[in-house]
C-alpha positions in Angstrom: 0.0 0.1 0.2 2.8 2.3 0.9 4.3 1.7 -2.6 1.4 3.0 -4.4 1.0 6.2 -2.4 4.2 7.9 -3.6 3.2 8.1 -7.3 -0.1 9.3 -6.3 1.3 12.3 -4.4 3.8 13.3 -7.4 0.9 13.2 -9.7 -1.4 15.3 -7.7 1.6 18.1 -7.5 1.9 17.9 -11.0 -1.7 18.5 -11.4 -1.6 21.4 -8.9 1.3 22.8 -10.8 -0.4 22.7 -13.8 -3.6 24.4 -12.4 -1.0 27.4 -11.4 -0.1 27.6 -15.0 -3.6 27.6 -16.5 -4.6 30.3 -13.8 -1.7 32.5 -14.8 -2.6 32.1 -18.5 -6.0 33.1 -17.9 -5.0 36.1 -16.4 -3.4 37.1 -19.7 -6.3 36.0 -21.7 -9.4 38.5 -22.3 -11.6 38.2 -19.5 -14.6 36.0 -19.6 -18.1 36.8 -18.7 -18.5 35.4 -15.4 -16.4 32.9 -13.2 -19.5 30.6 -13.2 -19.3 30.1 -16.7 -15.7 29.4 -16.7 -16.3 26.7 -14.3 -19.4 25.6 -16.0 -17.3 25.0 -19.1 -14.5 23.5 -17.3 -11.7 25.8 -17.8 -10.2 24.7 -14.2 -10.1 21.2 -15.3 -6.5 20.0 -15.6 -7.5 18.1 -18.4 -9.1 21.3 -20.7 -7.7 21.4 -24.0 -6.4 25.0 -23.0 -3.7 23.2 -20.9 -2.0 21.6 -24.2 -1.6 25.3 -25.6 0.0 26.3 -22.4 2.2 23.4 -22.4 3.7 24.4 -25.8 0.9 24.7 -28.3 1.8 21.5 -30.4 -1.1 19.8 -29.0 -3.8 22.3 -30.5 -4.3 19.3 -33.0 -6.1 17.5 -29.9 -8.4 20.3 -29.4 -9.3 20.2 -33.1 -10.1 16.6 -32.8 -12.3 17.1 -29.8 -14.2 20.2 -31.4 -14.7 18.2 -34.6 -15.8 14.8 -32.6 -18.5 16.5 -30.8 -22.0 15.8 -32.2 -24.1 18.3 -33.4 -27.4 18.9 -31.3 -30.1 19.4 -33.6 -32.9 19.7 -31.0 -33.5 23.3 -29.6 -35.2 21.5 -26.5 -31.9 19.3 -25.8 -29.1 20.4 -23.4 -26.4 22.0 -25.5 -23.4 19.5 -25.0 -21.0 20.6 -27.9 -17.8 21.8 -26.3 -18.1 25.0 -28.4 -20.7 26.5 -25.9 -17.6 26.5 -23.6 -16.4 29.5 -25.6 -19.3 31.0 -27.2 -22.5 32.7 -25.2 -25.8 33.4 -26.7 -26.9 36.9 -27.0 -30.6 38.4 -26.8 -32.2 38.5 -30.0 -32.0 41.4 -32.4 -34.7 43.4 -34.1 -35.0 40.7 -36.8 -35.7 38.1 -34.1 -32.8 36.0 -35.0 -30.5 34.7 -32.4 -27.0 35.3 -32.5 -24.0 34.1 -30.4 -20.5 35.8 -29.4 -17.0 34.5 -29.1 -16.1 34.8 -25.4 -12.4 35.4 -26.5 -12.3 37.7 -29.6 -15.7 39.0 -29.4 -17.0 37.8 -33.0 -20.5 37.2 -33.4 -22.5 34.6 -35.5 -26.0 34.0 -36.5 -27.0 30.8 -34.8 -30.0 28.6 -35.5 -30.2 25.1 -33.7 -31.5 23.4 -37.0 -28.2 24.1 -38.9 -25.7 23.1 -35.7 -22.7 24.8 -34.7 -20.2 24.3 -37.4 -19.3 27.6 -38.3 -18.7 28.3 -34.8 -16.3 25.1 -34.5 -14.2 26.4 -37.4 -13.8 29.8 -35.8 -13.0 28.3 -32.6 -10.2 26.4 -34.0 -8.6 29.5 -35.4 -9.3 31.6 -32.6 -7.5 29.6 -30.2 -4.5 29.1 -32.3 -3.8 32.9 -32.2 -4.5 32.7 -28.3 -1.9 30.2 -28.0 0.3 32.3 -30.6 -0.1 35.4 -28.8 0.0 34.2 -25.0 2.5 31.7 -25.3 5.7 33.7 -25.2 4.2 35.9 -22.3 3.7 32.9 -20.3 7.1 31.5 -20.9 8.5 35.0 -20.1 6.7 34.9 -16.8 7.9 31.2 -15.8 11.3 32.0 -17.2 12.8 35.5 -16.6 15.8 34.8 -19.0 13.4 34.3 -22.0 13.5 37.4 -24.4 10.3 39.9 -24.1 8.0 39.0 -27.2 8.0 41.6 -29.9 5.1 44.4 -30.1 2.4 43.9 -32.5 3.0 45.5 -35.9 1.0 48.4 -36.4 0.2 48.6 -40.3 -1.3 52.2 -39.8 1.6 53.5 -38.1 3.9 52.1 -40.8 1.9 53.7 -43.6 2.0 57.3 -42.0 6.0 56.8 -41.4 6.4 55.6 -44.7 4.5 58.6 -46.5 6.3 61.2 -43.8 9.7 59.7 -45.2 8.7 60.4 -48.7 7.8 63.8 -48.1 11.1 64.8 -45.9 13.4 63.3 -48.2 11.8 64.3 -51.5 11.4 61.0 -52.5 9.2 60.1 -55.8 6.0 58.6 -55.0 7.2 55.5 -57.2 9.3 54.8 -54.4 7.1 52.4 -52.9 7.2 50.5 -56.2 10.8 49.9 -56.6 11.5 46.3 -56.4 14.4 46.6 -54.2 12.5 48.8 -51.6 9.6 46.2 -51.7 11.8 43.2 -51.2 13.3 45.0 -48.3 10.3 45.7 -46.5 8.4 42.7 -47.2 11.5 41.1 -45.5 10.8 42.8 -42.5 7.2 41.9 -42.6 5.5 39.3 -44.9 2.1 40.7 -44.8 3.1 44.5 -45.8 0.5 46.5 -47.9 2.8 48.9 -49.6 0.3 50.1 -52.3 1.6 52.1 -55.3 2.4 55.8 -56.1 -1.6 56.7 -56.0 -2.0 55.5 -52.7 1.2 57.4 -51.1 -0.5 60.8 -53.0 -3.9 59.5 -51.1 -2.0 59.2 -47.9 -0.2 62.4 -48.3 -3.7 64.0 -48.4 -4.7 62.3 -45.6 -1.8 63.2 -43.2 -2.2 67.1 -44.5 -5.7 66.9 -43.7 -4.7 65.8 -40.0 -2.0 68.1 -39.7 -3.7 70.8 -40.8 -6.5 70.6 -38.1 -3.3 71.0 -35.6 -2.0 74.3 -37.3 -5.7 75.5 -37.1 -5.8 74.9 -33.4 -2.3 76.5 -32.9 -3.4 79.6 -34.8 -6.6 79.9 -32.7 -4.9 79.4 -29.5 -2.5 82.2 -30.5 -3.4 85.7 -28.8 -1.2 87.9 -31.1 -1.8 89.0 -34.8 -0.4 87.2 -37.9 2.3 88.6 -40.3 2.3 87.2 -43.9 4.4 86.9 -46.8 3.2 85.5 -50.4 5.1 84.6 -53.4 4.3 83.3 -56.7 5.9 80.1 -58.0 5.7 78.8 -61.5 6.1 75.3 -62.6 8.0 74.1 -65.9 4.6 74.0 -67.5 4.1 77.5 -66.8 1.4 76.9 -63.9 1.4 79.7 -61.4 1.1 78.9 -57.7 0.5 81.1 -54.7 2.3 80.6 -51.5 1.1 82.2 -48.2 3.2 82.0 -45.1 2.2 83.3 -41.4 4.5 84.6 -39.4 3.4 84.9 -35.7 4.4 84.3 -32.0 2.5 81.6 -30.1 0.8 81.6 -26.5 4.3 80.1 -25.2 6.5 83.0 -26.9 7.9 80.8 -29.8 8.4 82.5 -33.1 6.8 80.4 -35.7 6.7 80.3 -39.2 4.1 78.2 -41.2 3.1 77.8 -45.0 -0.7 78.0 -44.9 -1.2 77.5 -48.4 0.6 76.6 -51.6 -2.3 77.0 -54.2 -2.8 76.6 -58.0 -3.8 80.0 -59.1 -5.8 79.5 -62.4 -5.5 82.1 -65.1 -6.1 85.1 -65.3 -3.5 86.1 -62.7 -4.3 89.8 -62.5 -3.9 91.7 -59.4 -7.4 91.6 -58.2 -7.5 87.9 -58.6 -4.4 87.3 -56.4 -6.0 89.9 -54.1 -9.2 87.6 -54.0 -7.4 84.3 -53.5 -5.4 85.7 -50.4 -8.3 87.2 -48.7 -10.1 83.6 -49.4 -7.1 82.2 -47.6 -7.6 84.5 -44.7 -11.1 83.5 -44.2 -10.6 80.0 -44.5 -8.0 80.0 -41.7 -10.2 82.7 -39.7 -7.5 85.4 -39.8 -9.0 87.9 -41.9 -9.5 90.0 -38.7 -6.1 89.3 -37.3 -3.7 90.5 -39.9 -0.9 92.3 -39.0 1.5 93.0 -41.9 2.5 91.8 -45.3 5.8 91.6 -46.6 6.0 91.6 -50.2 8.9 92.5 -52.9 8.0 95.3 -55.3 6.7 93.2 -58.2 3.9 91.7 -55.7 2.9 95.0 -54.2 -0.1 96.1 -56.0 -2.4 93.0 -54.8 -1.7 93.9 -51.2 -2.8 97.5 -51.7 -6.0 96.1 -53.1 -6.1 93.5 -50.1 -5.6 96.4 -47.7 -8.8 98.2 -49.1 -10.8 95.2 -48.5 -9.5 94.4 -45.0 -10.1 98.0 -44.1 -13.6 97.9 -45.0 -14.3 95.3 -42.1 -11.9 97.5 -39.8 -9.5 94.5 -39.7 -6.2 96.5 -39.4 -4.1 98.3 -37.0 -4.2 102.5 -37.7 -6.2 101.8 -40.6 -3.5 99.8 -42.5 -0.8 102.6 -41.9 1.7 99.8 -41.1 0.2 97.0 -43.3 2.8 96.8 -46.2 6.6 96.0 -46.0 9.0 95.9 -48.8 11.1 92.7 -48.9 14.7 93.4 -47.7 16.3 90.7 -49.6 14.8 91.9 -53.0 16.0 95.3 -52.6 19.5 94.1 -51.1 19.8 91.9 -54.2 19.2 94.8 -56.7 22.1 96.8 -55.1 24.5 94.1 -54.8 24.0 93.1 -58.3 24.6 96.5 -59.5 28.0 96.5 -57.8 29.0 92.9 -59.1 28.7 94.3 -62.5 31.3 96.9 -62.1 34.0 93.9 -61.5 32.2 91.4 -63.7 35.3 90.7 -65.6 37.4 90.2 -62.7 35.0 87.7 -60.8 35.2 85.7 -64.1 39.1 85.5 -63.9 38.8 84.4 -60.2 35.7 81.8 -60.7 38.1 80.5 -63.6 41.4 80.4 -61.6 39.6 78.3 -58.9 38.5 76.1 -61.4 41.6 75.5 -62.7 43.0 74.5 -59.5 40.0 72.3 -58.6 40.4 70.4 -62.0 43.0 67.7 -60.8 44.7 66.3 -57.6 47.9 67.5 -59.1 46.9 71.2 -59.5 45.7 71.2 -56.1 49.1 69.8 -54.4 51.0 72.7 -56.8 48.7 75.3 -55.5 49.0 74.3 -51.8 53.0 74.5 -52.4 52.2 78.0 -53.7 50.4 78.8 -50.5 53.3 77.7 -48.0 55.8 79.4 -50.3 53.7 82.6 -49.8 53.7 82.0 -45.9 49.7 81.6 -46.1 47.5 79.0 -44.2 46.1 76.4 -46.2 43.4 75.7 -43.7 41.6 79.3 -44.6 40.0 77.4 -47.5 39.4 78.3 -50.8 35.6 78.6 -51.7 34.1 78.1 -55.5 30.7 80.1 -55.9 27.4 79.2 -57.3 26.9 81.8 -59.8 23.3 82.6 -59.3 23.9 82.8 -55.7 25.5 86.4 -54.9 26.3 85.8 -51.5 28.3 82.7 -52.4 30.2 84.8 -55.0 31.0 87.2 -52.0 32.3 84.2 -50.1 34.2 83.3 -53.0 36.0 86.6 -53.3 36.5 86.9 -49.8 38.5 83.4 -49.7 40.4 84.2 -53.2 41.3 87.8 -51.8 43.4 86.0 -49.0 45.4 83.7 -51.5 45.9 86.4 -54.0 49.9 86.2 -53.7 49.5 82.3 -54.1 47.4 82.8 -57.2 50.1 85.4 -58.5 52.9 82.8 -57.7 50.8 80.0 -59.4 50.9 82.0 -62.5 54.9 82.4 -62.6 55.3 78.8 -62.2 52.8 77.4 -64.3 52.5 78.2 -67.9 49.3 76.8 -68.5 47.4 78.9 -65.9 46.3 81.9 -68.0 43.3 83.3 -66.1 45.0 85.1 -63.0 43.6 88.6 -62.0 46.0 91.3 -62.5 47.1 93.5 -59.3 44.7 96.0 -60.8 41.9 93.5 -60.9 42.8 92.2 -57.2 42.7 95.8 -55.9 39.3 96.5 -57.4 38.2 93.1 -56.0 39.3 94.2 -52.3 37.4 97.5 -52.4 34.0 96.3 -53.5 34.3 93.3 -51.1 34.7 95.9 -48.5 31.2 97.4 -49.5 29.4 94.2 -50.3 30.3 92.8 -46.6 27.8 95.0 -44.9 25.3 93.7 -47.3 26.4 89.9 -46.6 25.8 90.6 -42.8 22.1 91.7 -43.4 21.6 88.9 -45.6 22.7 86.4 -43.1 20.0 87.6 -40.6 17.2 86.3 -43.0 19.4 83.4 -44.4 20.3 81.5 -41.4 18.4 78.1 -40.5 16.5 79.5 -37.7 14.4 82.9 -38.6 15.1 85.9 -36.5 13.0 88.7 -34.6 12.7 92.1 -36.3 14.8 93.8 -33.6 18.0 92.7 -35.0 17.5 94.4 -38.4 17.7 98.0 -38.0 21.2 98.2 -36.3 22.8 96.4 -39.1 21.0 98.3 -41.7 22.1 101.5 -40.1 25.8 100.3 -39.7 25.4 99.8 -43.7 24.3 103.2 -44.3 27.1 105.1 -41.9 29.5 102.5 -43.9 28.6 103.9 -47.3 28.2 107.5 -46.1 31.9 107.3 -44.8 33.2 105.4 -47.8 31.7 108.2 -50.2 34.4 110.8 -48.4 37.4 108.2 -49.4 40.8 109.3 -50.8 40.5 106.2 -53.0 38.9 107.6 -56.3 37.6 103.9 -57.3 36.3 103.3 -54.0 34.5 106.6 -53.7 32.9 106.4 -57.0 31.4 102.7 -56.1 30.3 104.0 -52.7 28.6 106.8 -54.2 27.0 104.5 -56.8 25.7 101.9 -54.3 24.9 104.5 -51.7 22.3 106.4 -54.5 20.5 102.8 -54.6 20.5 102.3 -50.8 19.4 105.8 -49.9 16.3 105.1 -51.9 15.5 102.2 -49.6 16.4 104.1 -46.5 13.9 107.0 -47.2 11.2 104.2 -47.1 12.8 102.3 -44.3 9.7 100.7 -42.6 9.0 102.7 -39.2 7.7 99.5 -37.5 11.4 97.9 -37.9 12.8 101.1 -36.0 9.9 100.4 -33.3 11.2 96.8 -33.0 14.5 97.6 -31.9 13.0 100.2 -29.4 11.3 96.8 -27.8 14.8 95.4 -27.2 15.6 96.4 -23.7 19.1 96.7 -24.8 18.7 99.5 -27.1 15.5 101.4 -26.4 14.7 104.8 -27.8 17.9 106.1 -26.8 19.6 104.0 -29.6 17.3 105.4 -32.4 18.2 109.1 -31.1 21.8 108.2 -31.3 21.6 106.7 -34.7 19.4 109.8 -36.1 21.8 112.3 -34.5 24.8 110.7 -35.9 23.3 110.6 -39.3 21.5 114.0 -39.7 23.2 115.9 -36.8 20.9 118.4 -35.4 18.0 117.4 -37.7 18.2 114.2 -36.4 16.0 115.5 -33.2 13.3 116.2 -35.5 13.8 112.3 -37.2 13.4 110.8 -34.0 10.5 112.6 -32.6 8.5 111.4 -35.6 9.4 108.1 -34.6 8.2 108.6 -31.2 4.9 110.0 -32.2 4.3 106.9 -34.5 5.4 104.7 -31.5 2.8 106.2 -28.8 0.1 106.3 -31.6 0.6 102.8 -32.4 0.4 101.9 -28.3 -2.8 104.1 -28.1 -4.4 101.6 -30.9 -3.4 98.4 -28.5 -4.7 100.2 -25.2 -8.0 100.6 -27.3 -8.3 97.0 -28.6 -6.7 94.9 -26.4 -8.6 93.6 -23.7 -6.1 92.9 -21.2 -5.0 93.8 -17.6 -5.3 97.6 -16.9 -1.9 98.4 -16.0 1.7 97.1 -15.2 2.6 95.8 -11.5 5.2 97.6 -10.0 5.3 95.9 -7.0 5.8 92.3 -5.9 2.5 92.4 -3.6 -0.8 92.0 -5.3 -3.2 95.0 -4.8 -5.7 92.6 -4.3 -4.4 90.7 -1.1 -2.0 91.0 1.7 0.0 88.4 3.6 -0.8 87.4 7.1 2.2 86.3 8.6 1.2 84.9 11.7 -1.2 82.5 9.9 0.6 82.1 7.0 -1.7 82.6 4.2 -3.2 85.4 2.3 -6.2 87.6 3.4 -8.1 89.9 1.2 -7.4 93.4 2.3 -10.9 94.6 2.7 -11.4 92.1 5.4 -8.9 94.1 7.6 -11.6 96.8 7.9 -15.0 97.5 9.3 -17.7 97.9 6.8 -17.7 101.7 7.7 -14.4 102.2 6.9 -14.5 100.0 3.8 -17.0 102.5 2.5 -15.0 105.2 3.4 -12.0 104.1 1.6 -13.7 103.6 -1.6 -13.5 107.2 -1.8 -9.6 106.9 -1.8 -10.0 104.3 -4.6 -11.9 106.8 -6.7 -9.3 109.4 -5.8 -6.3 107.1 -6.9 -8.2 106.2 -10.3 -8.1 109.9 -11.2 -4.5 110.2 -10.1 -3.4 107.3 -12.2 -4.9 109.3 -15.4 -2.1 111.6 -15.1 0.6 108.8 -14.0 3.0 107.7 -16.8 1.8 104.9 -19.0 3.2 101.2 -19.3 5.3 102.3 -22.5 6.9 105.3 -20.7 7.5 103.2 -17.5 9.1 100.7 -19.9 11.3 103.1 -21.7 12.4 104.7 -18.2 13.8 101.7 -17.0 17.5 101.3 -17.3 18.7 99.5 -20.5 20.2 96.1 -20.5 23.7 95.3 -21.2 23.8 95.8 -25.0 26.4 93.0 -25.3 24.5 90.7 -23.4 22.9 87.4 -25.3 19.6 88.3 -24.3 16.4 86.3 -25.6 14.0 88.9 -26.3 11.1 86.7 -26.4 11.8 85.2 -22.9 12.0 88.8 -21.7 8.6 89.8 -23.0 7.3 86.3 -21.9 8.6 87.4 -18.2 7.2 90.9 -18.6 4.0 90.4 -20.1 2.1 90.9 -16.9 4.0 94.0 -15.7 3.2 95.7 -19.3 0.4 93.7 -21.0 -0.1 96.2 -23.8 3.6 96.9 -24.7 4.2 93.2 -24.3 1.3 92.5 -26.9 2.7 95.2 -29.0 5.9 93.3 -29.0 4.5 90.1 -30.0 3.1 91.3 -33.0 6.0 93.6 -34.3 8.8 91.4 -33.2 7.4 88.5 -35.6 7.4 90.6 -38.6 9.6 89.0 -41.3 12.1 91.5 -43.2 12.1 89.2 -45.9 9.5 87.5 -48.2 12.1 85.1 -49.4 12.9 81.6 -47.9 16.3 80.6 -47.1 16.3 78.0 -50.0 16.5 81.2 -52.4 17.4 84.0 -50.5 20.6 84.6 -52.7 19.0 82.9 -55.9 18.5 84.9 -59.1 16.9 82.1 -60.9 13.4 82.9 -59.2 10.9 80.6 -57.9 10.5 77.7 -60.3 9.2 74.3 -59.5 11.6 71.4 -60.4 10.2 68.6 -62.7 9.7 66.4 -59.7 7.1 69.0 -58.2 5.9 70.1 -61.4 4.3 66.8 -62.2 2.3 66.5 -59.3 -1.2 67.3 -58.9 -2.3 70.6 -57.5 -3.8 69.4 -54.4 -1.3 66.8 -53.7 1.8 69.3 -54.4 0.0 71.6 -51.8 -0.2 68.7 -49.4 3.4 67.5 -50.0 4.8 71.2 -49.5 2.7 72.4 -46.5 3.1 69.1 -44.8 6.8 69.3 -45.1 7.0 72.7 -43.6 4.7 71.7 -40.8 6.5 68.4 -39.8 10.4 69.9 -40.2 10.1 73.5 -40.9 13.6 75.2 -40.6 15.0 71.8 -39.6 14.4 70.6 -43.1 17.6 68.2 -44.0 17.1 68.5 -47.6 17.4 72.3 -47.8 20.9 73.5 -49.5 23.0 76.2 -47.4 25.8 78.3 -48.2 28.3 76.0 -46.4 27.2 72.9 -48.6 27.5 74.9 -51.8 30.9 76.8 -51.1 33.0 74.0 -49.7 36.7 74.2 -49.5 38.3 72.6 -52.9 41.8 72.5 -51.4 40.9 69.8 -49.1 42.5 66.4 -50.5 40.5 63.3 -50.1 41.9 59.7 -50.3 41.0 59.4 -54.3 42.9 62.6 -54.8 45.9 61.3 -53.0 45.7 58.0 -54.9 46.1 60.0 -58.3 49.0 62.2 -57.2 52.2 61.6 -59.3 55.8 61.3 -57.9 57.3 64.7 -56.5 58.6 66.4 -59.6 61.2 69.4 -59.6 59.9 70.5 -63.1 58.8 74.0 -63.2 56.0 73.6 -65.8 53.3 71.3 -64.8 51.4 70.2 -67.6 48.0 68.5 -66.6 
């Protein structure tokens, strides 16, 4: 008897361990209806088929056998004996009075009629429990053995589709990218059931993402308390179709500078001024911004529609000061005209410099020989020799600046290399140096709107003033050529200075490092005694604009100049705040209300917020100030001044994006963009801007286009011949 007792105990222990495993598995499975139901179908039975799934999943065949072997009951009155009723539950009859049942595991429902049996439920149950085994098996094994790796997350097809479309948008990939055989093979290797679609489905996905992201931009604009400044430009495709691009510039509720392309829309003919103005007005209504327009920055060629738009917006009282500050000239356009006039004067010398650099770049041997000339002239090769792009004038400026440093090296190369024929003469080099000095001020201005991040408007006036002063001084130079060139460029620049927009002067006043005293100093330096009159004109405009904000902005009534609130006092004994009127009796409260009225009358004669701001000491001019952070911190001290600063600091000084800030070819869509349908093109360009903005990795920069040609890579070094003592190198 004792010999038979040991196996029985061991069997009971194994059964108990198996039951623990089942309980753990059931905790991971979808919840069933009731515990009573689970008991009734035998889920706690140690011999139930689910046990076989837990033990490894290979015994699922036993489950199929048991299900298929169960006889089908044909009588509605007989007790339901089929094993499927352990996994299905009957549902109440619907409106059609037909009986249905639902799978307790996945929720799938089926029509059930006792006359036709449970065959459909059996077929579903086999596949459903196989999925349960596949999904829960790794989780259970991980629980029982902590050394097992956790299961991979479920593949999200919708997320994959969105990421694929975003990659196409970011990297300018053609829509047929998803049809390339190599790409399809690669992606299908990651997941065999991927639905990659085709070029048409990518276009549809792009439009869907655009619709979704547009709603987010709409919310961002609605939450922005400021007015919005705009730029617009016209683009053309290779098929001569015209597109209008509308861009919004604003400072959001968190005081972050934002730039969003709102529309890139096909402009059907005719493209007259009145039709362009109507198109822009419809855009503003679409976005709900027709009553919140601050300024429009455009170049001269696009100015006429803006004047028509101003009249339209003014009819609804949608502009500040009846549109007196509405239209700004594009700085980049004006500077481009001035610079190209100066470059014309030395066009022949620029061509020689360009050809000289091409000559050095043509072969590793020539590069090596030029580096020997650099060493012979006691110059540093690390400074770099840059090649330009002829349509980007700023790259031409960088090329000239780098070539001037290597002037002696080029002259020495001309002596030792008889094949080098394009070296500029000493006279040419002198002219290049003088022109480079004048163009340097414009290059500094251009960098303000060509950087990867857009800058606030307060930075613009100081550099423009510096440029104006430089030309004034060079006009009195003893050098005849420099004097004549300065006079030529100054005559064109002065027309722009005379029309310099007053808002850009006000912007620097709102910089606590400069304030109004900087404007007074600038005008006095330029106009002597007449500068006082000019600065007073600016002050009048400033206070006129401020009074407009006082009347239109429903903000706090005045600045808080004390750290103690006028609505509460601190009770040190209790450690909390108490309302100040609670400290007085009702009689005294009524009495002191007369004082409140007296104080309000006195406040009328006190200084305004703007005067208080201007009277505060300036911050250190050399300090690295985040001006948006400054006004975010002072928006409750000077609410109306901060509201004015929020609108003015976001004004763009240029209507040209970084891509073509220095490009003379105009705004022409390439072959890829020209082939897209208008709705897909708009979705593509706008979504790309909303996703990546100024962090767009595909945008070209001056640094990318003007690389140092003197750098020798591995291929160049492999091509270098043996060192030669020959004076003339023929290559």
